[in-house]
VEXDREN-2710 file (C-alpha; in Angstrom, 1 decimal):
% VEXDREN-2710
k/r/px/py/pz
1/UNK/-12.9/-24.5/9.9
2/UNK/-12.4/-25.7/13.1
3/UNK/-11.6/-22.4/15.9
4/UNK/-10.6/-22.6/19.5
5/UNK/-11.8/-19.7/21.4
6/UNK/-9.7/-19.5/24.5
7/UNK/-11.4/-17.4/27.2
8/UNK/-8.3/-16.1/29.2
9/UNK/-9.4/-14.7/32.3
10/UNK/-9.4/-16.8/35.4
11/UNK/-12.4/-15.2/36.3
12/UNK/-15.8/-17.2/34.8
13/UNK/-18.0/-14.1/35.4
14/UNK/-15.4/-11.4/33.7
15/UNK/-16.6/-9.5/30.8
16/UNK/-13.8/-11.2/28.5
17/UNK/-15.6/-14.5/29.5
18/UNK/-19.0/-13.3/28.3
19/UNK/-17.5/-11.9/24.9
20/UNK/-15.8/-15.6/24.5
21/UNK/-19.4/-17.2/25.1
22/UNK/-20.8/-15.0/22.4
23/UNK/-17.9/-15.5/19.9
24/UNK/-18.9/-19.2/20.3
25/UNK/-22.3/-18.5/19.9
26/UNK/-21.4/-16.3/16.6
27/UNK/-19.2/-19.1/15.3
28/UNK/-21.9/-21.6/15.5
29/UNK/-24.8/-19.9/14.0
30/UNK/-22.8/-19.2/11.3
31/UNK/-22.5/-23.4/10.7
32/UNK/-18.6/-23.0/12.1
33/UNK/-17.2/-25.6/14.6
34/UNK/-15.6/-23.8/17.6
35/UNK/-14.5/-24.8/21.1
36/UNK/-14.4/-22.5/24.2
37/UNK/-11.9/-23.3/26.9
38/UNK/-11.9/-21.1/29.6
39/UNK/-8.5/-21.6/31.2
40/UNK/-9.6/-20.6/35.1
41/UNK/-10.5/-24.4/35.4
42/UNK/-7.1/-25.9/34.1
43/UNK/-4.9/-24.7/36.7
44/UNK/-2.3/-24.5/34.2
45/UNK/1.2/-24.0/36.2
46/UNK/2.8/-21.0/35.7
47/UNK/5.7/-21.1/33.2
48/UNK/9.1/-21.6/34.6
49/UNK/10.9/-22.7/31.3
50/UNK/11.9/-26.2/32.7
51/UNK/9.7/-29.1/33.8
52/UNK/5.9/-27.7/33.3
53/UNK/6.2/-28.6/29.7
54/UNK/5.0/-32.1/30.8
55/UNK/2.0/-31.5/33.0
56/UNK/-0.8/-33.1/31.7
57/UNK/-3.1/-29.9/31.7
58/UNK/-0.6/-28.2/29.2
59/UNK/0.3/-31.3/27.2
60/UNK/-3.4/-31.0/26.8
61/UNK/-4.1/-27.5/25.6
62/UNK/-0.9/-27.9/23.3
63/UNK/-3.0/-30.7/21.4
64/UNK/-5.8/-28.6/21.0
65/UNK/-3.9/-25.6/19.7
66/UNK/-2.6/-27.5/17.3
67/UNK/-5.6/-28.9/16.0
68/UNK/-7.2/-25.4/15.8
69/UNK/-7.0/-23.6/12.4
70/UNK/-7.6/-20.6/14.0
71/UNK/-7.5/-19.1/17.5
72/UNK/-9.2/-16.4/19.5
73/UNK/-8.4/-14.8/22.4
74/UNK/-10.9/-13.8/25.1
75/UNK/-8.6/-11.8/27.5
76/UNK/-9.0/-9.3/29.6
77/UNK/-6.7/-6.0/30.0
78/UNK/-4.7/-5.2/33.2
79/UNK/-2.5/-2.1/33.6
80/UNK/-2.2/-1.2/30.2
81/UNK/-1.5/-4.8/29.1
82/UNK/-3.2/-8.4/28.3
83/UNK/-3.3/-10.4/31.3
84/UNK/-0.4/-12.5/32.6
85/UNK/-2.5/-16.0/31.9
86/UNK/-3.0/-15.4/28.4
87/UNK/1.0/-14.7/28.2
88/UNK/1.4/-17.6/30.2
89/UNK/-0.2/-20.5/27.9
90/UNK/1.6/-19.0/25.0
91/UNK/4.6/-19.7/26.8
92/UNK/3.5/-22.7/28.2
93/UNK/2.6/-24.1/25.0
94/UNK/5.2/-22.3/22.5
95/UNK/5.7/-23.9/19.0
96/UNK/1.7/-25.2/18.7
97/UNK/1.2/-21.5/17.9
98/UNK/3.2/-21.5/14.7
99/UNK/1.5/-20.9/11.8
100/UNK/-2.3/-19.9/13.5
101/UNK/-4.4/-17.2/12.5
102/UNK/-5.2/-15.0/15.8
103/UNK/-7.8/-13.0/16.7
104/UNK/-8.3/-10.7/19.9
105/UNK/-11.4/-10.2/21.9
106/UNK/-9.8/-7.3/24.9
107/UNK/-12.2/-6.3/27.6
108/UNK/-10.7/-3.5/29.7
109/UNK/-12.1/-0.7/32.1
110/UNK/-11.8/2.2/29.8
111/UNK/-11.1/3.0/25.9
112/UNK/-7.1/4.3/27.2
113/UNK/-5.4/0.8/26.5
114/UNK/-6.8/-0.2/23.1
115/UNK/-3.5/-0.3/21.9
116/UNK/-2.1/-3.0/24.4
117/UNK/-2.9/-6.0/22.8
118/UNK/0.0/-5.1/20.2
119/UNK/3.1/-6.5/22.1
120/UNK/1.6/-9.5/22.6
121/UNK/0.6/-9.8/19.1
122/UNK/3.9/-9.1/17.5
123/UNK/5.6/-11.4/19.8
124/UNK/2.9/-14.2/18.1
125/UNK/3.8/-12.5/14.8
126/UNK/7.5/-12.8/15.1
127/UNK/8.2/-16.0/17.5
128/UNK/5.9/-18.2/15.8
129/UNK/4.5/-16.8/12.3
130/UNK/0.8/-16.7/13.6
131/UNK/-1.0/-14.4/11.5
132/UNK/-3.1/-11.5/13.1
133/UNK/-6.8/-10.9/12.2
134/UNK/-6.6/-7.2/11.5
135/UNK/-9.6/-6.7/13.4
136/UNK/-10.0/-6.9/17.1
137/UNK/-12.6/-6.5/19.4
138/UNK/-11.9/-4.0/22.5
139/UNK/-14.5/-3.3/24.8
140/UNK/-14.9/-0.9/27.6
141/UNK/-17.2/-0.8/30.6
142/UNK/-19.5/1.2/29.0
143/UNK/-20.9/-1.4/26.5
144/UNK/-22.0/-3.1/29.3
145/UNK/-25.0/-3.0/31.2
146/UNK/-25.2/-4.0/35.0
147/UNK/-22.4/-6.4/33.4
148/UNK/-24.3/-8.0/31.1
149/UNK/-23.6/-7.5/27.8
150/UNK/-26.2/-5.7/25.8
151/UNK/-28.6/-7.8/22.9
152/UNK/-27.7/-5.9/20.4
153/UNK/-25.8/-3.5/19.2
154/UNK/-22.2/-2.5/18.1
155/UNK/-19.9/-4.6/20.2
156/UNK/-22.0/-7.6/18.7
157/UNK/-21.8/-6.6/15.5
158/UNK/-17.8/-6.4/16.0
159/UNK/-17.7/-10.0/17.6
160/UNK/-19.1/-11.3/14.0
161/UNK/-17.2/-9.7/12.1
162/UNK/-14.1/-10.9/14.1
163/UNK/-14.9/-14.7/14.3
164/UNK/-16.2/-14.6/10.3
165/UNK/-12.6/-12.8/10.0
166/UNK/-10.4/-15.3/11.8
167/UNK/-12.9/-18.6/10.3
168/UNK/-11.9/-17.1/6.7
169/UNK/-8.2/-16.2/7.0
170/UNK/-7.7/-19.7/8.4
171/UNK/-9.5/-21.0/5.8
172/UNK/-7.6/-19.4/3.0
173/UNK/-4.6/-20.1/4.7
174/UNK/-5.3/-23.8/5.5
175/UNK/-1.7/-25.6/4.2
176/UNK/0.3/-22.3/3.3
177/UNK/1.5/-21.1/7.1
178/UNK/3.3/-23.3/9.7
END
């Protein structure tokens, strides 16, 4: 099963980027096919609703999204919402999301914004008929020691559960959604 893991933080050393890397390793450890793409180096343009859709990086990302059976977005939470780069990605690639199984990994400073991903998930469900994995991973700074993810523990178990859920949903729904 082909999964696309997108690290939406523009900071390559962010906690959400670390979590995306662990999700990639978990997927590959169970024999799954997965690719990790970091948005930062792509320098995607800001969606202006006009000419940006023909930008080479936008077209390449849309093709990657179309080809994936399932997508995991790893993103930071800023000001009680997912980061702007994640939303911009969806705005730029629009219809490529149609019928995809989507899972979320969120990194936040505190536990208070754990529901922040819901408006974003609702948009994907309503606009593009995405199937949202019912489990998402929400990690706070308390789950990192010296900005590094602990080698064992509940967070790693939850990440494994998410990657397996997204792959299982995508496989089960292959050919049905869209």
